[in-house]
C-alpha positions, 0 to 999 in steps of 0.5 A: 822298483824306486816310486822315488821321482817319474814311475815308470811300468812297461808292462783293452780291457773291453768298454761298454758300449752303450746304445745311441740312436742315431739320426741322421743329420747331415741338413743340419746347422752343428751346435756350438760346443756346450763349453765352446771348440776345444782346441785340446783334450788332455789326459791324465795317466795319475795315481794315489800312490805316484809321490811325482803325481800330485803337481800333474793332478795339480795342472790338471785341475788348472787346466780343467778352467781353461774352456777350451781344454777337455781335461781329464783325469784317468788313474791306473791302476798298475801301482797298488800293490806298492802299499796304497791302493789309488781308490778312484783308479780303473784299469781301463784306464791303464789298458787306454795308457799301455794302448797308446804305447803300443800305436807309438811303438815304444813302452813308455808308459809310466805316472804322471804321464799326459797324453795330449789330443791322442798325439804326443805324450810326455811328463804330467807336471811339465806346464811348458811342455804340455803347452806346446804340445797343444799348440803343434798337434792343434796345427796338426791336419786333423786334429780338432778339426771336428765339431761336435756339441754335447746339451742335456735335454731332460733325461738324456744328454744330446750330442751331434757330430758335425760331418770332416769339412772337404779339406780334412782327411778324416773319416772315419772314427770312435765317439766316447762319453764320460761321466766326470766329476769335477773334483775329488779330494782323497786323504791317502792314508800309506804309500808315498803320499801319506797323509796328504790330501789331493784332490783330484779335478774331471776324474774319469769315472764311467767310460763308454762307447758312443758309436762309430762315425763315418765323417757324416754328421750325427746325432746321438742321443744318451741316457742320462743315467748310463754315465748316472753314479755318485758325483757325477757332476759333467760329461765330456764328449770325445771324437778319437781317429781309431780305436779303442784299441790302437787310438788316434789322433783326438778329431773333436770333443765337447764338454758339460756341467750336469749341474 
């Protein structure tokens, strides 16, 4: 299989669900999200062994600086056999990428692939297409319509998901939290990127289910120890329609630094 240019693979491990404390908060007014009100969640499926990925990794870094975007790097592992084992890869991200493909009904699984708001896939190095997809998907119905807030409170993260508006159809979803390293420089010794140092931005180092969302305002408390690990200095939370096996539209999200 050629490694030059766009890498494709046509092929969910169980995700550890954390225990969260659900509190009724129907009468409470929502707090603003820590990073504003995001218009998009973008997920970049990338690999250290992919020669066409560094431009996309750079764009993800640029998007990570935009407070209206929750930008996530999800390194995949299915190119590890081609000469360089990705040091950040997680098999769960490979399975998530394939789950998106199953929902779409196609075999478009490749690197670098960007998923925008759970709805649109495109080449991760095409900035114009990414910007257009963020605009187009935000116009669609329930996408990013649910206010989500996340704040650091001592040794825990407090998350509030606000009730769906009457004009939106979304009444359910899953809530996930991502433990993030905001910048990870990697010196790549072998493979097509050998000799290069690439900085990966907003790398998801762990990915845990907080709970299910029924459409009503709800609050959750996540112990910081559940996401703490070396290098983790931020967290993102998102509410997504569907399930981990059949992910749908992103309904809302928030991002906060931890240090």
